[in-house]
C-alpha positions in Angstrom: 0.0 0.1 -0.1 1.2 3.4 -1.0 2.4 5.7 1.7 1.4 9.6 1.5 3.4 12.4 3.0 1.3 14.6 4.5 0.9 17.1 1.8 0.2 14.4 -0.7 -2.5 12.9 1.2 -4.2 16.7 1.8 -4.3 17.3 -2.4 -5.8 13.8 -2.5 -8.3 14.5 0.0 -9.7 17.1 -2.2 -11.0 14.8 -4.8 -12.0 12.0 -2.5 -15.1 12.2 -3.1 -14.6 12.4 -6.9 -12.5 9.3 -6.9 -15.4 7.5 -5.4 -17.4 8.3 -8.7 -14.7 7.4 -10.5 -14.5 4.1 -9.0 -18.5 3.7 -9.7 -17.7 4.1 -13.3 -15.0 2.0 -13.2 -17.0 -0.8 -11.5 -19.7 -0.5 -14.1 -17.7 -0.3 -17.2 -15.7 -3.7 -16.4 -18.7 -5.4 -16.7 -18.7 -7.9 -19.4 -20.7 -11.1 -20.5 -17.3 -13.0 -20.5 -16.7 -13.6 -16.6 -12.5 -13.9 -17.1 -12.7 -10.2 -18.5 -14.0 -8.4 -15.2 -11.5 -10.8 -13.2 -8.5 -10.0 -14.4 -9.4 -6.6 -14.9 -10.5 -6.3 -11.2 -7.6 -8.1 -9.6 -5.1 -5.6 -11.4 -7.2 -2.6 -10.9 -7.6 -3.5 -7.0 -4.2 -4.1 -6.4 -3.7 -0.6 -5.2 -1.4 2.2 -6.1 -2.0 5.6 -6.1 -4.1 6.5 -9.1 -2.3 9.5 -10.0 -3.3 9.9 -13.5 -7.0 9.9 -12.6 -6.2 12.1 -9.2 -4.3 14.6 -11.6 -7.4 15.1 -14.3 -9.9 15.5 -11.2 -7.3 17.9 -9.6 -6.9 19.8 -12.9 -10.6 19.7 -13.3 -11.0 21.8 -9.8 -8.2 24.0 -10.3 -10.0 25.3 -13.7 -13.5 25.1 -12.1 -14.7 22.1 -14.3 -17.5 20.2 -12.1 -19.3 18.3 -15.1 -19.9 14.3 -15.0 -17.5 13.8 -18.0 -14.3 14.0 -15.5 -15.3 10.8 -13.7 -15.5 9.4 -17.1 -12.5 10.4 -18.7 -10.6 9.7 -15.2 -11.8 6.0 -15.3 -10.5 6.0 -19.2 -7.0 6.8 -18.4 -6.8 4.6 -15.4 -8.3 1.9 -18.1 -5.3 2.7 -20.2 -2.7 2.8 -17.6 -4.0 -0.8 -16.5 -3.8 -2.0 -20.0 -0.3 -1.1 -20.1 0.4 -2.9 -16.9 -1.0 -6.0 -18.1 0.9 -5.8 -21.2 4.1 -4.7 -19.8 4.4 -7.4 -17.1 3.8 -9.8 -19.7 6.6 -8.3 -21.8 8.9 -8.2 -19.1 8.0 -11.8 -17.9 7.1 -9.9 -14.1 5.9 -12.0 -11.2 5.5 -9.2 -8.4 3.6 -5.7 -8.9 2.5 -3.9 -5.7 3.7 -6.6 -3.2 1.7 -9.4 -5.0 1.5 -11.6 -7.9 1.0 -10.1 -11.3 -1.8 -10.8 -13.5 0.1 -13.0 -15.5 1.6 -14.8 -12.9 -1.9 -15.8 -11.7 -3.9 -16.0 -14.9 -1.4 -16.5 -17.6 -0.2 -14.5 -20.4 -3.0 -14.9 -22.7 -5.6 -13.8 -20.1 -3.3 -10.9 -19.7 -2.8 -9.6 -23.1 -6.2 -10.0 -24.2 -7.6 -8.4 -21.3 -5.7 -5.7 -21.9 -7.0 -5.5 -25.4 -10.5 -5.4 -23.9 -9.8 -2.3 -21.6 -8.0 -0.5 -24.5 -11.2 -1.1 -26.3 -13.8 -0.2 -23.8 -11.7 3.1 -23.0 -12.1 4.2 -26.7 -16.0 3.3 -26.3 -16.0 5.5 -23.5 -14.3 8.5 -24.8 -16.8 8.0 -27.8 -19.7 9.2 -25.1 -17.7 12.6 -24.4 -18.9 13.6 -28.0 -15.8 15.7 -28.1 -13.3 15.3 -30.9 -10.4 16.9 -29.3 -10.6 14.7 -26.7 -10.9 11.5 -28.6 -7.6 13.2 -30.5 -5.8 13.8 -27.2 -6.4 10.5 -26.2 -5.7 8.1 -29.2 -2.6 10.1 -29.8 -1.8 9.4 -26.3 -2.2 5.4 -26.6 -0.1 5.4 -29.7 2.7 7.4 -28.4 2.7 5.4 -25.3 2.6 2.2 -27.5 5.7 3.7 -29.6 7.4 3.9 -26.2 7.0 0.6 -25.3 8.6 -0.5 -28.8 11.2 1.5 -28.1 12.0 0.5 -24.9 12.1 -3.0 -26.2 14.6 -1.9 -28.7 17.0 -0.3 -26.3 16.8 -3.4 -23.9 20.7 -4.6 -22.8 22.3 -1.6 -24.9 24.8 -0.8 -23.1 25.1 2.4 -24.9 21.8 4.2 -24.2 22.5 8.0 -23.4 20.1 10.1 -21.2 18.4 11.7 -24.3 17.7 8.2 -25.5 16.1 7.1 -21.7 13.9 10.6 -21.3 12.7 9.8 -24.8 11.2 6.4 -23.7 10.2 7.8 -20.5 8.3 10.8 -22.0 6.2 8.4 -24.5 5.9 5.5 -22.2 4.7 7.2 -19.0 4.6 10.6 -19.3 2.6 10.8 -21.7 -0.5 9.6 -20.2 0.0 11.9 -17.0 0.3 14.9 -19.9 -3.0 13.8 -21.6 -4.8 13.7 -18.1 -3.7 17.0 -17.3 -4.6 18.3 -20.8 -8.3 16.6 -21.1 -9.1 18.6 -17.6 -8.1 21.7 -19.7 -10.3 20.6 -23.0 -13.4 19.6 -20.5 -13.2 23.1 -19.0 -12.9 25.0 -22.3 -9.7 26.8 -21.3 -7.5 29.1 -23.4 -4.7 27.3 -25.5 -2.1 29.0 -23.3 -3.7 27.3 -20.0 -4.1 23.7 -21.9 -0.4 24.2 -22.6 0.5 24.6 -19.0 -1.3 21.6 -17.4 0.1 19.5 -20.7 3.4 20.8 -19.5 2.7 19.8 -15.7 1.5 16.6 -16.2 4.6 15.6 -18.8 6.9 17.2 -15.8 5.3 15.5 -13.4 5.0 11.9 -15.1 8.8 12.6 -15.7 9.8 12.9 -12.4 7.5 10.1 -11.3 9.4 7.5 -13.4 12.8 8.9 -13.0 12.1 8.6 -8.9 10.8 5.2 -9.8 13.9 4.2 -11.5 15.9 5.1 -8.5 14.0 2.8 -6.2 15.0 0.0 -8.5 18.5 0.1 -6.7 17.6 2.0 -3.7 14.8 0.4 -1.4 14.0 -3.2 -0.8 11.2 -5.8 -2.5 9.1 -5.1 0.4 8.9 -1.6 1.0 8.7 -1.1 -3.2 6.4 -4.0 -4.1 8.3 -5.3 -6.7 11.7 -7.2 -7.2 14.7 -5.4 -6.8 16.5 -5.5 -9.5 14.1 -5.9 -12.0 15.5 -3.7 -14.5 18.5 -5.1 -14.5 17.1 -8.3 -15.0 14.8 -7.2 -17.9 17.9 -5.1 -19.6 16.0 -2.0 -19.1 19.0 0.9 -19.1 17.7 3.5 -16.9 19.2 6.8 -15.5 21.3 5.4 -12.2 23.0 3.1 -14.8 23.5 5.6 -17.5 24.9 7.8 -15.2 27.1 5.1 -13.8 28.4 3.9 -17.1 29.8 7.7 -17.8 31.4 8.3 -14.6 32.6 4.7 -13.7 36.6 3.6 -14.1 37.3 1.3 -17.1 37.0 -1.5 -15.0 33.3 -0.5 -13.7 32.3 0.2 -16.9 33.2 -3.3 -18.4 31.3 -4.8 -15.4 28.2 -2.9 -16.1 28.2 -3.1 -19.9 28.7 -6.9 -19.1 26.0 -6.7 -17.0 23.6 -4.9 -19.1 24.0 -6.9 -22.1 23.4 -10.3 -20.4 20.7 -9.0 -17.8 22.5 -11.1 -14.9 21.6 -10.3 -11.4 24.4 -12.4 -10.0 26.5 -9.0 -9.8 23.6 -6.8 -8.6 25.3 -5.9 -5.3 28.6 -5.0 -7.4 26.4 -2.9 -9.8 24.7 -1.3 -6.7 28.0 -0.6 -5.2 29.2 1.3 -8.4 25.9 3.0 -8.5 26.3 4.5 -4.9 30.3 5.0 -5.3 29.6 7.0 -8.6 26.8 9.4 -7.1 25.0 8.1 -9.5 21.5 7.9 -7.7 22.0 11.6 -6.0 22.6 12.7 -9.7 19.1 10.8 -10.9 17.5 12.3 -8.1 18.6 15.7 -9.1 17.1 14.9 -12.3 14.0 14.1 -10.9 13.9 17.2 -9.1 14.4 19.5 -11.8 11.7 17.8 -13.6 9.3 18.4 -10.5 10.3 22.3 -10.6 9.3 22.4 -14.0 6.1 20.9 -13.0 5.8 23.6 -10.1 6.2 26.3 -12.5 3.8 25.2 -14.9 1.1 24.9 -12.1 1.6 28.5 -11.3 0.3 29.6 -14.4 -3.0 28.2 -13.1 -5.6 29.9 -11.3 -4.6 30.0 -7.5 -7.3 27.6 -5.1 -6.9 24.6 -3.3 -6.8 22.2 -6.0 -4.2 24.1 -7.7 -2.0 24.3 -4.2 -2.6 20.7 -4.3 -1.0 20.3 -7.9 2.1 22.1 -6.5 1.8 19.8 -3.1 2.0 16.7 -5.6 5.0 17.9 -7.2 6.9 19.0 -4.4 6.1 16.0 -2.6 7.3 13.4 -5.4 10.8 13.1 -4.0 9.4 11.7 -0.8 7.9 8.9 -3.1 9.0 5.2 -1.6 6.6 2.8 -3.2 
């Protein structure tokens, strides 16, 4: 279960009632004549997590004064899209643990996970049509396409010891930050905001999502499986070259670089203690946290362009407290 800082908890408390309405939409739209569909989907959605993407859409809606019911529908849509990506990710990565319990593919098998992910994508598109807003459909269609491209690019980057920071950021801005960006932008569209406000919302979402993923990549080398709800060293085993590894490769000695290159290319976790030691010795974790802090500051700068109220204050708190994230 996620542990929230006081400020983050206060931000999420602003939308607690709204989130209950979103949960009702989720429960209704998960219904299917095929029992396994709902069973697998409910399994992963009930696993917990902070629901940051729907929370972001609801907070931005509040900041911009939009109180229409479509915010509940679209918040459920972004959660469905996110859940579909998790189902597919865990199959691709052969993951066995997520949020402290067995992944859906571990519990139900790969075919069920892939197909229920497809169901959630297609159900999302049925729901976004309900808005009758072509711009909303365009934003979500573009986002899902960019996310898919990011997944493929990440697959191409696996076990590539030459990946640099620019290549890494390109993937996470597509794979993770794009849905954050879309969530914030959708609220601006629903509220009928100006192009400048819409762009500020999108900028906030992208920066927040990028910082979120960078911190997640730190935790793969600076935490324990019980606290994180995942297997320590999963990124290494899966051949994912994240920012801590990239910085360690840049800063390490020739001998350290040789070890890291071998581990990245083979995906072996036998040398995980040595890899963690190199990452710490080179200051790669602190440098990665600094990169996340820079993204969080960009989110704060964007949030300052929104109307001043309790909801926009909540957005500021989310960005400021992101570095306290531990799960």
